[in-house]
C-alpha positions in Angstrom: 46.9 45.3 31.5 46.4 49.1 32.0 47.2 52.0 29.7 50.7 52.5 31.1 51.6 48.9 30.6 50.2 48.9 27.1 52.2 51.9 26.2 55.4 50.0 27.1 54.6 47.5 24.3 56.3 48.3 21.0 53.9 49.9 18.6 51.3 50.9 21.2 51.2 54.7 21.4 48.9 57.3 22.9 47.0 57.7 19.6 46.3 54.0 19.3 45.2 53.9 23.0 42.8 56.8 22.4 41.3 55.1 19.3 40.7 51.7 21.1 39.5 53.4 24.3 36.5 54.7 22.3 35.6 51.2 21.1 36.5 48.9 24.0 37.0 49.0 27.7 38.9 46.5 29.7 37.2 44.7 32.6 40.0 43.4 34.9 37.6 41.3 36.9 36.4 39.3 33.9 39.9 39.4 32.2 38.3 40.0 28.9 37.6 42.9 26.6 33.9 44.0 26.7 32.1 46.5 24.5 31.9 50.1 25.6 28.6 51.3 27.2 26.8 53.4 24.5 25.8 55.9 27.1 29.5 56.7 27.7 30.7 60.1 26.3 33.4 58.2 24.4 31.0 55.9 22.6 31.3 55.7 18.8 28.7 57.7 17.0 26.0 55.8 15.2 26.5 55.3 11.5 24.4 57.5 9.3 24.4 57.9 5.6 25.6 61.0 3.8 23.0 63.1 1.9 21.8 61.5 -1.3 23.7 58.3 -0.7 20.9 55.8 -0.5 19.4 54.7 -3.9 15.8 54.0 -3.0 15.2 51.5 -5.8 18.5 49.7 -5.4 19.1 49.7 -1.6 19.2 46.5 0.5 17.5 46.1 3.8 20.8 46.8 5.6 21.3 50.1 3.7 17.7 51.2 4.4 18.3 50.5 8.1 21.0 53.2 8.1 18.2 55.8 7.6 17.0 57.5 10.7 13.9 55.9 12.2 14.1 52.9 9.8 14.5 49.5 11.5 14.5 46.0 10.2 10.7 45.6 10.0 10.2 49.0 8.2 13.1 48.2 5.8 11.5 44.9 4.9 8.1 46.7 4.3 9.9 49.1 1.9 11.4 46.2 0.0 8.1 44.4 -0.1 6.4 47.5 -1.5 9.1 47.9 -4.1 8.8 44.2 -5.1 5.0 44.3 -5.3 4.5 47.7 -7.0 7.8 48.1 -8.9 10.4 50.9 -8.5 9.5 54.0 -6.7 8.8 56.9 -9.1 9.1 59.5 -6.3 10.3 59.6 -2.7 6.7 60.6 -1.7 5.5 57.1 -2.7 7.1 55.9 0.6 4.0 57.3 2.3 2.1 54.2 0.9 4.4 52.0 3.1 2.7 51.2 6.5 4.7 52.9 9.2 6.1 55.8 7.1 4.3 59.1 7.7 5.1 62.7 6.8 7.5 63.2 9.7 9.5 60.0 8.9 9.6 60.9 5.3 11.0 64.3 6.0 13.7 62.8 8.2 14.9 60.3 5.6 14.3 62.4 2.4 17.7 64.1 2.4 19.5 60.7 2.3 17.5 59.2 -0.6 17.9 59.4 -4.3 16.0 57.8 -7.2 17.9 55.7 -9.8 
């Protein structure tokens, strides 16, 4: 089904088509909906936290992974450090976590807060 055919369906308008076009593409040869290629100009932007939105001493691994440059293994090291040494007293204590250096700390600092 192409865009013109979809627009003929009740409730499918141009705005809706534009919204779903950014998320999905239709592959007529496979007759299924496939995820959009991230290199495409219409790809959805990556999720990023707002400034001060991540509570360093309360965040889960998934929340920590929202930080730029923090993947699953680094998030688990942060949690391990927090469990072993107790709550962080300052953001600078993250430098004690293997894999976090001054550059990474400066990238993630704006998104963190202490609670």
